[in-house]
N, C-alpha and C positions, 0 to 999 in steps of 0.2 A: 503494501500500498504506499501511495506516497506520503510526502509530509504534509499536502492538504487535506488528505484522504483522515490522515492521523488528526490532525488540529481537529477536524468534524466529529471525528468519533470522541474524542476528548472531550468537548464543548456538549457533547451529546450524554454526553456520562455524567459532566457535572451539571450538566440543565435538570438531571433526572433525578441526582441528589437531591440539587434543590427542592426542586418538587416534591422529596421524599420529607424534607424537611420540612415544609410548610404543611403538608397532611398530618403528621407528627404533632406539629405545633397547636395544630388547631382539635387535632383529635383529644390531646393534654387536655387545653382548653374547654371542652364540651364536656370531659369524662371528671373532671377536677370537683370537687364537691365544696369547692371553695372560692372564694378568687383568689388567684397570684399572689404572693407577697408582693410584688410590687407593683401590684395593679391591673387592669385592662392594658393600662399604657404602655406597659412592657413588655405585653405580649404581641400586642399590636404594632411597636417598633422591632419587634424580634420580627414578626412574619413581613412586613415591609423590606426589612434590609434582606432576608431570604427572596424577598419577590423580584428585589431590585435584581440582584447577583444572576438570580435566573433571567431574567430580561435580559442583561449582557449575555450570558451564551447564547440564547434564541439569538438574539442579533448576528452573531458568529457565523449560525449555520445559514446555507442556500437554500435557496426554492424547493432545488432538487438533490439530494444528497446521493441520488445514485451516478448525478454525473462527477461527483467529485471521489466518492469511495470507489477504488475500485476493489477486483475479487470478489466473487460470487459469495462467498463467508462474510468478508465485512459489509460485502450491501443486507446479506439477509441477518446481519448481529443491528446495523444502523436501522432498518427495517423495525425490529424487534425493538429498538432503545425508543424509537417514535413515537410506536404504538404505548410502550409504557410512560413514556412523558404525556401523552395526550390522555391516558387513562386516570395518571396522579392528577393534572390541572383540573380534570372536570373534577375530582373528590377534593381536591383544596377548594375548587369556586365555590361547591356547594357545601362543604364546613363553613367557609368563610363566612358567605350568608348565613349558614346558622348562628354563630357567632354573633354577627353584626347583628341579626333578628333580637337574638337574645339579650345583645345592650341595650337596644332601642326601647324594650321593651323593660326593662328593669332587672329584668328576672337574672341577671347572670349569667354562668355556666352550667353543666350537668344537673340541669333541673328537670329533665324526663322532660323536652321537646319536641319541635318534630322533628323528625327525622330523614336523611331525604338517601341515607343506605341503598 
């Protein structure tokens, strides 16, 4: 695989990890029986930082990874990474909406509110 392909794969792996962190942050918030020690602002800052990092990596990705990534195995891996990123992003957006809704109605987290899993 050429260096451009390696850069794309590396960016996709890092983007996937950012998505996982976002999901984890919102899941922890939803499952918490009490608000975080540093309050909701700390949670939102952590999520915002992770989302900004994710956007950085997404900007590095070409529209068609197949044109940059050479080799059958690398293309299959890139396709799988893209699918994982998409699924994690969908989950993160849903969890973020649940979190925002919980905060807007003053219920906080972990109150058994609606779930979109």
